[in-house]
C-alpha positions as CSV (number, residue, x, y, z in Angstrom):
1,M,93.7,193.4,96.7
2,L,95.4,191.1,99.3
3,N,98.0,192.6,101.3
4,P,101.4,191.5,100.5
5,R,102.8,191.3,104.1
6,L,99.8,189.1,105.0
7,T,100.1,186.5,102.3
8,E,103.6,186.5,102.9
9,R,102.6,185.5,106.8
10,A,100.1,183.2,105.9
11,A,102.7,181.5,103.4
12,E,105.4,181.4,106.2
13,F,102.7,180.0,108.7
14,W,101.8,176.9,106.5
15,S,105.3,176.4,105.5
16,D,106.3,175.9,108.9
17,R,103.5,174.1,109.8
18,Q,104.1,171.6,106.9
19,L,108.1,171.3,108.2
20,Q,106.6,170.7,111.5
21,Q,104.5,168.1,110.5
22,F,106.9,166.3,108.3
23,N,109.5,166.9,111.1
24,D,106.8,165.2,113.7
25,A,106.6,162.5,111.1
26,A,109.9,161.5,110.8
27,D,110.6,161.7,114.3
28,A,107.7,159.0,114.9
29,E,109.4,156.7,112.5
30,H,112.4,156.8,113.9
31,D,110.7,156.1,117.5
32,A,109.0,153.5,115.8
33,A,112.0,151.7,114.4
34,Y,114.3,152.7,117.0
35,E,111.5,150.3,119.5
36,K,111.4,147.7,117.1
37,A,115.2,147.1,117.3
38,F,115.5,148.1,120.8
39,N,112.7,144.9,121.1
40,A,114.5,142.6,118.9
41,G,117.5,142.9,121.0
42,L,115.9,142.5,124.2
43,A,114.4,139.3,122.9
44,Q,117.8,138.1,121.8
45,A,119.5,139.1,125.1
46,E,117.0,136.7,127.1
47,H,117.6,134.1,124.6
48,D,120.9,134.2,125.2
49,L,120.9,134.4,128.9
50,V,118.6,131.4,129.0
51,E,120.9,129.6,126.7
52,F,124.1,130.5,129.1
53,A,122.1,129.7,132.1
54,K,121.6,125.8,130.5
55,K,125.0,125.2,131.1
56,F,124.5,125.3,134.9
57,V,121.6,123.0,135.2
58,S,122.9,119.6,135.1
59,R,125.7,118.8,137.2
60,D,124.9,116.7,140.0
61,E,128.3,116.8,141.6
62,E,127.8,120.6,142.5
63,S,125.6,121.9,145.0
64,I,123.2,124.5,144.1
65,D,125.3,127.5,145.9
66,E,128.3,126.2,143.9
67,R,126.3,126.2,140.8
68,C,125.1,129.4,141.5
69,R,128.6,131.2,142.1
70,R,130.2,129.0,139.4
71,F,127.2,130.7,137.1
72,L,127.5,134.4,138.2
73,A,131.3,134.1,137.8
74,E,131.1,132.9,134.5
75,Y,128.5,135.5,134.0
76,I,130.7,138.5,135.1
77,G,133.4,137.6,133.2
78,Y,130.9,137.5,130.1
79,L,129.8,141.0,131.2
80,D,133.2,142.2,131.2
81,C,134.1,142.1,127.6
82,S,131.4,145.1,127.1
83,Y,129.9,146.1,130.0
84,G,133.2,147.0,132.7
85,D,130.8,149.0,135.0
86,L,128.2,146.3,135.3
87,S,130.6,143.8,135.9
88,A,132.4,145.5,138.6
89,A,129.0,146.1,140.1
90,L,128.1,142.6,140.2
91,S,131.7,141.6,141.1
92,E,131.3,143.8,144.4
93,A,127.8,143.2,145.0
94,S,128.3,139.5,145.4
95,G,132.1,139.4,146.6
96,L,133.4,137.9,143.9
97,F,136.9,138.3,142.4
98,Q,137.4,140.7,145.0
99,D,141.3,139.5,145.8
100,D,141.8,140.4,141.8
101,E,142.2,144.5,142.4
102,V,145.7,145.2,144.0
């Protein structure tokens, strides 16, 4: 006859193993879904940045320096709505909007 204690331990082992496999599969599925959404968001962000930059291409009356400063100033303003820390870091690094802080 089988030892009940060994049978219970074997059942617990297989139950724990199946639970771990289920959890691993669920984690892998979650990671794949997250990566897919992240990549889709990244592609959209790249597209938005390209469309934003296109506004600054064809102004002949501006020098390239003026155009770059205007691009950076508008981009910092655009980022400020959602990414205040990034906006502040870009502003500080570029020297733009430094007089605004009183």
